[in-house]
N, C-alpha and C positions, 0 to 999 in steps of 0.2 A: 470522643466516642471510642469504645474499645474495639480492637480488631475483630473479636468474635462477633460483635454486634454488626459491624460493617459486612463481614462475611455472610452473616445470616440474611441481611438485607439484599445483598447482591445475588445470593442463591435464590431468594424468593423472586427477585426481578427476572432472573434467567428462567425459572420455572413458569412464570406467568406470561412471558413473552409469547405473542406480540401484544398482549394486553398489559395495562398498567397494573402493577402490584400496589397494595396498600397495607398498612399496618401501623403499629405504634411501638415506641420504645418505652419500656417501663423500668422503674427503679424501685428496688425493695432493699433497704439497708444499703450495703455496698454492691449489691448485685444489679447489673444492668442487663436487660434482655430484650430482644426484638420479638414481638408477637405479630405474626401474619394475620391479616383480616381478609375476609371475603370482600371483593369489589362488587358492589351492588349497582354500579352505574349502568345506564341503558346502553351506552357506547363505551365499553371498557377499554377499547384500543385508543380512545381519545381523552378519557377523563376517569376519575375515580370517585367512589362514594363508599365510605367505610360502613361495613355492616354493623348496625347498632348492637346486636347481640354479641358479636365478637369484641366490640369496644368495651361493652359492659363486663365481659368475661376477663378482659385484660386488666380492667380497673380492679377487679377482685384479686389479681395477682401482685399488684403493686401500683405505684403512682405513675400515671402517664406523663412522661417528660418530653415526648416529641411525637409528631405525626410524620409518617413516612409514605412516600409514593414514588413510582418510577415514571420516567419519560422514555418509552420504548421506541425503537426504530432506527433505521440508518440515518445518521446525522443528528440523532437526538442529543440534546445537551441537558445539563443540570440547571440551565437558566430558568428561573421561575417566571411564569406568566403573571400578568397583572392579577388574574383571579387567584393564583397561588398566593400572591402577596396579600391580597385582601382577606383570604381565608386564614392565612397565617396570623394576620393581625386580629381577626375575629376570635380565633381559638386561644390567642395569647400564649401559644406554645411554639417552640422552634419547629420548623418543617425541614425534613431531610428529603432531598430529591436525589434519586439514583438514575443515571442514564444507562440504558441497556440496549445494545450489546457493548457499548463503550466501557462500562464499568466504573464510571466516575461517580463521586458523591459530593453533594453540597449541602451545607446547613444554612437555612434561611431563618433569620431572627425576626420576631414581630417588631414592627416599627414604633410601637408605643402610641401615645396619644398624638393624633394628627388633627390639625384644624379642619373644620368643615369648609368646603368651598362650593360655590355654585350660585 
């Protein structure tokens, strides 16, 4: 991921604090860009829900290549929750998690086909 993209993600995480920020990374040709999206979650300090209109507008600007959200708060880490992992698998896209105010970034990849258990 390009430095400019990382900087844009961290700036959005800082501006959204103490709520989770969310958005997408798009690619158009050789251009990579972070597109902030509104967080529609009922509890935006604890979870995120991408605004569908913002997501659709981002798709018009390029191919969505990653989903982004932040983990805000003292002691927050980029460690994905099990829900993060399940949703990453469901979207079949990398998920980028930014911790704020720590300023760390982690990219989580979909795990691919997994056997059903139960």
